[in-house]
MARVEXGU-101674 format. One record per residue (C-alpha): x, y, z. Coordinates in steps of 0.5 Angstrom, whole numbers. Layout:
% residues N
R   east  north     up
R      X      Y      Z
...
END
This chain:
% residues 406
R   east  north     up
R    -25     49    -18
R    -31     50    -13
R    -30     47     -6
R    -36     42     -6
R    -34     39    -13
R    -27     38    -11
R    -29     34     -5
R    -33     30     -9
R    -27     28    -13
R    -23     27     -7
R    -28     22     -5
R    -28     18    -11
R    -20     18    -10
R    -22     15     -3
R    -26     10     -6
R    -20      9    -12
R    -15      7     -6
R    -20      3     -3
R    -21     -1     -9
R    -14     -2    -10
R    -13     -5     -4
R    -19     -9     -4
R    -18    -12    -11
R    -10    -14     -9
R    -13    -17     -2
R    -18    -22     -5
R    -12    -27     -8
R     -9    -27     -1
R    -16    -29      3
R    -17    -34     -3
R    -10    -37     -3
R    -12    -43      1
R    -17    -45     -3
R    -13    -43    -10
R     -7    -47     -8
R    -11    -53     -6
R    -15    -53    -13
R     -9    -51    -17
R     -4    -56    -13
R      1    -50    -12
R      6    -50     -7
R      8    -44     -3
R     14    -43     -7
R      9    -43    -13
R      4    -38    -10
R     10    -34     -8
R     12    -33    -16
R      4    -31    -17
R      5    -26    -12
R     12    -24    -15
R      8    -22    -21
R      4    -17    -18
R     10    -14    -14
R     14    -14    -20
R      9    -10    -24
R      7     -5    -19
R     14     -4    -17
R     16     -1    -24
R      9      3    -24
R     10      6    -17
R     16     10    -20
R     13     11    -27
R      6     13    -25
R      7     20    -23
R     10     21    -29
R      4     18    -33
R     -1     22    -29
R      3     29    -30
R      3     27    -38
R     -4     25    -39
R     -7     29    -33
R    -11     26    -27
R    -17     25    -30
R    -15     21    -36
R     -9     18    -32
R    -13     15    -27
R    -19     13    -31
R    -14      8    -35
R    -11      6    -29
R    -17      3    -26
R    -20      1    -32
R    -14     -3    -33
R    -14     -6    -26
R    -21     -8    -27
R    -20    -12    -33
R    -14    -15    -30
R    -19    -17    -24
R    -24    -20    -29
R    -18    -24    -32
R    -17    -28    -25
R    -24    -31    -26
R    -22    -35    -32
R    -15    -37    -29
R    -14    -45    -30
R     -7    -45    -27
R     -1    -41    -24
R      1    -39    -30
R     -6    -35    -32
R     -6    -33    -25
R      1    -30    -25
R     -1    -26    -32
R     -7    -23    -29
R     -3    -21    -22
R      2    -18    -27
R     -3    -13    -30
R     -7    -12    -24
R      0     -9    -21
R      1     -5    -28
R     -6     -2    -27
R     -5     -1    -19
R      2      2    -19
R     -1      9    -22
R     -6      9    -17
R     -3     13    -11
R      1     18    -15
R     -5     20    -18
R     -9     20    -12
R     -4     25     -9
R     -3     29    -15
R    -11     30    -16
R    -12     32     -8
R     -6     37     -9
R     -9     40    -15
R    -16     41    -13
R    -15     44     -6
R    -12     50     -3
R     -6     50      1
R     -9     50      7
R    -13     44      6
R     -9     40      2
R     -6     36      8
R    -13     34     10
R    -15     32      2
R     -8     28      1
R     -9     24      8
R    -17     23      6
R    -15     21     -1
R    -10     16      1
R    -13     13      7
R    -18      9      3
R    -13      4      2
R    -14      2     10
R    -21      2      9
R    -21     -3      3
R    -16     -8      7
R    -21     -8     12
R    -27    -10      8
R    -23    -15      3
R    -23    -21      8
R    -31    -21     10
R    -33    -19      3
R    -29    -24      0
R    -32    -29      4
R    -39    -27      3
R    -38    -26     -4
R    -35    -33     -5
R    -41    -36     -1
R    -45    -33     -6
R    -42    -34    -13
R    -36    -38    -12
R    -28    -35    -12
R    -29    -34    -20
R    -35    -30    -19
R    -32    -26    -13
R    -26    -23    -18
R    -32    -21    -23
R    -35    -17    -17
R    -29    -13    -16
R    -28    -12    -23
R    -36     -9    -23
R    -34     -5    -17
R    -28     -2    -21
R    -33     -1    -28
R    -38      3    -23
R    -33      7    -20
R    -30      9    -27
R    -37     11    -29
R    -38     16    -23
R    -31     18    -24
R    -32     21    -31
R    -39     23    -30
R    -36     28    -24
R    -32     31    -29
R    -37     34    -33
R    -37     41    -34
R    -30     41    -32
R    -23     43    -36
R    -18     37    -36
R    -12     39    -31
R     -6     41    -35
R      0     37    -35
R      6     39    -32
R     11     42    -36
R     17     38    -38
R     22     43    -35
R     19     43    -28
R     19     35    -27
R     24     33    -22
R     29     28    -25
R     30     21    -22
R     38     22    -22
R     38     29    -19
R     34     26    -13
R     39     19    -13
R     45     24    -12
R     43     26     -5
R     45     22      1
R     39     23      5
R     34     21     -1
R     39     14     -1
R     38     13      6
R     30     14      5
R     30      9      0
R     35      4      3
R     30      4     10
R     24      3      6
R     28     -3      2
R     28     -6      9
R     21     -5     12
R     17     -6      6
R     18    -13      6
R     14    -14     12
R      8    -10     10
R      8    -14      4
R      8    -21      8
R      2    -19     12
R     -1    -17      6
R      0    -23      2
R      1    -29      7
R     -3    -28     13
R     -9    -32     11
R     -4    -38      8
R     -1    -38     15
R     -8    -38     19
R    -10    -43     15
R     -4    -48     14
R     -1    -47     21
R     -7    -45     25
R    -12    -49     22
R    -17    -43     21
R    -23    -44     15
R    -24    -39     10
R    -30    -36     14
R    -26    -36     20
R    -20    -32     16
R    -25    -27     13
R    -28    -26     20
R    -21    -24     23
R    -16    -22     18
R    -19    -15     18
R    -17    -13     25
R    -10    -12     24
R    -12     -7     18
R    -17     -4     22
R    -11     -2     27
R     -7      0     21
R    -13      5     19
R    -14      8     26
R     -6     10     27
R     -5     12     19
R     -8     19     20
R     -8     19     28
R      0     19     28
R      1     24     23
R     -4     29     27
R      0     27     33
R      7     29     30
R      4     35     27
R      2     37     34
R      9     36     37
R     12     41     31
R      7     46     33
R     10     45     41
R     17     47     38
R     20     40     36
R     24     40     30
R     20     36     25
R     25     31     24
R     26     30     31
R     18     29     32
R     18     24     26
R     24     20     28
R     21     20     35
R     15     17     33
R     18     12     28
R     22     10     34
R     16      8     38
R     13      4     32
R     20      0     31
R     20     -2     39
R     13     -5     38
R     15     -9     32
R     18    -15     35
R     11    -17     37
R     11    -20     30
R     15    -25     32
R     11    -26     38
R      5    -28     34
R      8    -34     31
R      9    -37     38
R      2    -35     41
R     -2    -40     44
R     -8    -39     40
R    -10    -36     33
R    -14    -30     37
R     -7    -28     41
R     -3    -29     34
R     -8    -24     31
R     -8    -19     37
R      0    -19     36
R     -1    -18     29
R     -5    -12     30
R      0     -9     34
R      5    -10     28
R      0     -6     24
R     -2     -1     29
R      6      0     29
R      6      1     22
R      1      6     21
R      5     10     26
R     11      9     22
R      9     10     15
R      5     16     17
R     11     19     19
R     16     16     14
R     12     19      8
R     12     26     12
R     19     26     13
R     20     25      6
R     16     31      5
R     21     35     10
R     27     33      6
R     25     35     -1
R     22     41     -4
R     14     41     -5
R     15     40    -13
R     19     33    -12
R     15     30     -7
R     11     25    -12
R     18     23    -15
R     21     22     -9
R     15     18     -6
R     15     14    -12
R     23     12    -12
R     22     10     -5
R     16      6     -6
R     20      2    -12
R     26      1     -7
R     21     -2     -2
R     18     -6     -8
R     24     -9    -11
R     25    -12     -3
R     18    -15     -3
R     20    -18    -10
R     26    -21     -7
R     23    -23      0
R     17    -26     -3
R     21    -31     -7
R     25    -33     -1
R     19    -33      3
R     15    -39     -1
R     21    -44     -1
R     23    -42      7
R     16    -43      9
R     16    -50      5
R     22    -52      8
R     21    -49     16
R     15    -46     17
R     13    -39     18
R     17    -38     25
R     23    -36     21
R     20    -31     17
R     16    -28     23
R     23    -27     27
R     26    -24     21
R     20    -19     21
R     21    -17     28
R     28    -14     26
R     27    -10     20
R     24     -4     23
R     29     -3     28
R     34     -3     23
R     31      2     18
R     30      7     24
R     38      6     25
R     39      7     18
R     35     14     18
R     37     16     25
R     44     15     26
R     46     21     21
R     44     28     21
R     40     30     15
R     42     37     12
R     38     43     13
R     31     42     11
R     27     45      5
R     21     48      6
R     16     43      8
R     12     39      3
R      5     36      4
R      4     31     10
R      1     25      6
R     -1     20     11
R     -4     15      7
R     -1      8      6
R      2      5     -1
END
């Protein structure tokens, strides 16, 4: 494939991952308004969030297989098309059940996005450019999360909350048209032969793979909490309006976006200076884990602005952590196994997020947000101990260093 065409397609992958985070964040920004309009408790809202996380979790593992079976072009077209229809379905929701159903299908569509983006970047780029391409393609997620709060507030002021969901659906439809147009004149990528696909069982049999999955089980709920509950916290416990929420909640995700790529670069520099890859990754992850108690301090901060600043420290730390965690997976498994391995860890984290969201709602109704922030301060250090206390087996040939968020 010509280099310029490959970069055009990677640019579209960037916007696909941006759209995925934009579409999922709209609900969290609108949560204070929708919970009042539909008379939902935090427990009811947690079940709506659960519907998305459940389907997204399953599709995280199955998404890579879907892309291998259908090819990147068709697979991502179906994925974005489905989640755009699900976004539009939010606009006609008349209560928690309809909202939960729309969220479920949004998760079905979005679950295949990151495996598809990674697969496409790997397919179209030569080896010496693949790490950059993978990081760029997946990096759109942070961009989408930054744009979501101000865009949602602006669109809601113009079109109402129903019109806002329709606007995100139209963005998806526009992306789909450009995606199909960009492939004109190019052959479809060939599916991966069945004999070359890594089985889930073979990966699950490895102790280090299980440790990676257990670690993600511990830390992923914190990121999901920040993604879906922070606007609720700022509205109910800090008294911020929808406009104020939109003006502030992009800041932590901007911090995430900055460190998401930069931290992977620092890790690569350490390796070039002679550090063992595992030592470099775990050292930076240890620094990140040491910063995450700021999450508990956010709940005790004197002002909303101080709380946002401390939340930004948590997201800054998550950017360092996730860049090196994904790279650690690549250091641990063979290049042909990276997609399946990342998918399995994502599913493990998603299962934890499903369970934690069902706990967060009742916990907040009963005791407020402070206990949740306290627990979130402990989970990254716990995950680091799980990964660091036992030495890994000798690494295989390092795979691609993916610096995106999932």
